[in-house]
N, C-alpha and C positions, 0 to 999 in steps of 0.2 A: 344749808350752807355746805356740807361733807360735798354734796354734788358739784357744788359750784368750783371748789377749789380741785376737784378731781377732771375737770373737763377739758382743761388746757393739756394738761399730761397725756389724756386718752388724745387729742387732737394729732399728737406729735406721732403716733404709733399708725403704720398702715394699717388701713382697714382690708377684712378680708376679700371685698371687690378689687381693691388694688392689687393685692396677694395674686387672686384668680386671675387677675390681668397680666402678671407676671408671667405667671406658670401658664397660661395659653400662649404668650409670646415665645416661652422657652419650647413648649410643645410643638409650636407651629416651626420654630427653628430646625429642631429634630426631627419633624416631619420632613422637612425641606429637605436635610441632611440623607435622611432615608430615599426622598425620591430621588437624590441626586446618585446613591448608591443602587436604585433598582434601575435608573437609566445606564448606569455602569454595568450591571447585570445584564442589561438587555443588549446592551455592544458586544457583551463576553456571548451571549445567545447568538449573535448577528456572526461573529466568529468563529464559534462551534459550528454553526450551518455552513462557512465558507470551508472550515477544515472537513465539512464530512463532504462537501461537492470534491474536493480538492482529492480525498482518499478515494472517491467514487470513481475519479477519474485515474487513479494513482493503480486502483483495482482494474480498471479497462485496461492499462498499459501491463498489466501483470497477467490478464490473460491474453492479452495480443502475445506477448513474449512465451507463455506457456505454448499458443499455438504455432509459433516460430520453431520452439525446440522441437514439439511433435513433428511440424515439419522436416527439420534438419535429422530428427531421429529415424523418418521416413527416408529420407537420402541416404542415411546410413545403412538402413536396410536393402535400399537399392544399389548401393554400392557393394553388401556382400553380395547380392544375388548377380552382381555384374563379374564379382570375382570368381563365383562358381561358375558363372559360364565360360569366363577367362580359363578357368582351370578345363573346364570341359573342351575348350577349343584346343587347350594345348594337348589334352588326350588325343582330340581328332587329328591334330597335327602330327602327333607320335605316330599314329595310326597310317596317316599318310604319308610320314617318313616311311615307314614299315614297308607300306604299299608299295612306294616307290622304290626301294631297293631291291623289292622282288620282282618287281617289272624290270628294273635294270639288270637283274640276275637273269629273270626270264628274257630280255632283251641279248645279253650276252651270248645267251643258250641258243636263241635264235640266230643269232648272226653265225655261228658256228653251224647251224643248221641252215645255210642261207643257200648253198649251192645245193640242198636239197631242194627246196621251193621259193622260188622269188616272191610269188604272193603271199607265202606263209609270213615273209618276214616283212612285207609292207602291212600286213595285218597286226603284226607286233608294233610295228613303229606308229600307227594310229593309235594304237592304246597306249602306248608310253607318251605320245603326245598328249594324249587325253588326262592321263595323271599328271603330267607335269602340269597343265591349265588348272585341276583342281589343286595343286600343291601352292601355285602361286596366288590362286583365288583364297585360298585359307591363311597364307601368309598375311595376304593385303586384309583381310580380317583379323586377324590376329594384330597387326601393326594399329587399326582403328578400334579396337578394342583396348589396347596399351593407352592411345592418346585419349579415350575418353575415361580411363582410370585415374590417368593424370590430372586430366580438368576436376574431376569427381573430389581427386585428393586436395586441390586446391580451394575447391568451394568449400568441403567440410573445414580445412582449418581457419578461414574466412569467418564460414558460420560459428566456430566455435568461439572464436575471440570475440564476435559480437553479442552471443549467447552469456559469455563472463562479463562482459561490460553490461549489461542488460540485468544481471542478477545483482552486481553490485548497486546499479540503480535503485533496486527493490529493496534490498535491506539497508539503504539510507532513507529510502521512504517510509519504510515500517519505522526505523528508529526514531524517526521525526513525529510520525502520528502518535506513537509510544509517550513521548516526550510532551507534546502537546497534551495529550490524558491527563497526566501528571500536573501539568499547570493548570489544568481544567480544574480538577478536584482539589486541587490546593485552594485555589480561588473559590470555588464553591465554599468550603469549610470555612474560609474568612469572612465571608457575606453571610453565612448562618451565626457564626460567633458575633458579628456586627449588630446582626439583628436581636440577638438573645442579650446582647450588650446594651442596646438602646432601650429594649423593654423593661430591664432591670435599672436603667437610668428614669425612665419614665414612673415606674411605680415609687422608685426613692423620693424623684420630688414631689410627685402625689400626696406621700406620706408626711414630707417635711413641710408641705404648705398646708395639707387641710388639718393634719393634728393639732398644731398650735393653735390654728383657727378656732377650731372646735373647743378647746380648752379655754380661749379667751371668751368665746361666747359661753361657756358655762359659768366662766367666774361671773361675769358682768351678770347672767340670770340670777347666780346667788347672791349678788349683791344689793338688785334690784327687790328681792325677797327680802332681804334684810333691812331695807331701807322702809319697806311697806309695815314691815311687822313691828318698827320703832315709831 
């Protein structure tokens, strides 16, 4: 009779199978959430791969910029060499000017001696003409050298401006890469914390469902043994 009176009350409680089904559905829901988080992590990995590719492209741009800077430094070296040659040409011009002045003095002396010999005067005039041609040739070279120096100065100015602009772009790209790494590390930490929290929830749910079921099963077993002894 005691067993008959307890049967309706026991039927109103959830059975361990129902609790297990409930727990299974909860675990399945949590696993779906975990799959969504994993899918989001895969998306993050794809974005990271794209960022790596973009950084590789930026590195290529940096290498190109460095090569351009090296070429510009080569142009600066060439300009220094040209300035040295220009200085040498100036010295040569000074020497030729001194030579021309000397020839002029010699020509004046030859003019005084012209009466002594017409042939000697003609020879000196030929030497003077040759020296004048040399001076004119050196002056033409000097003018061309000055034009080249002016053109090189303009090119160096333009290249310096381009170099400053490119270095600015490189600094902006490095800052963006550092910011992306910080965001990636923060998101990875959040994913790890979410996984740990999910594992803790799963353990808590398992303990919360299985422990009462075991206690109830133990209580029923004790009641059955008591009824048998009676």
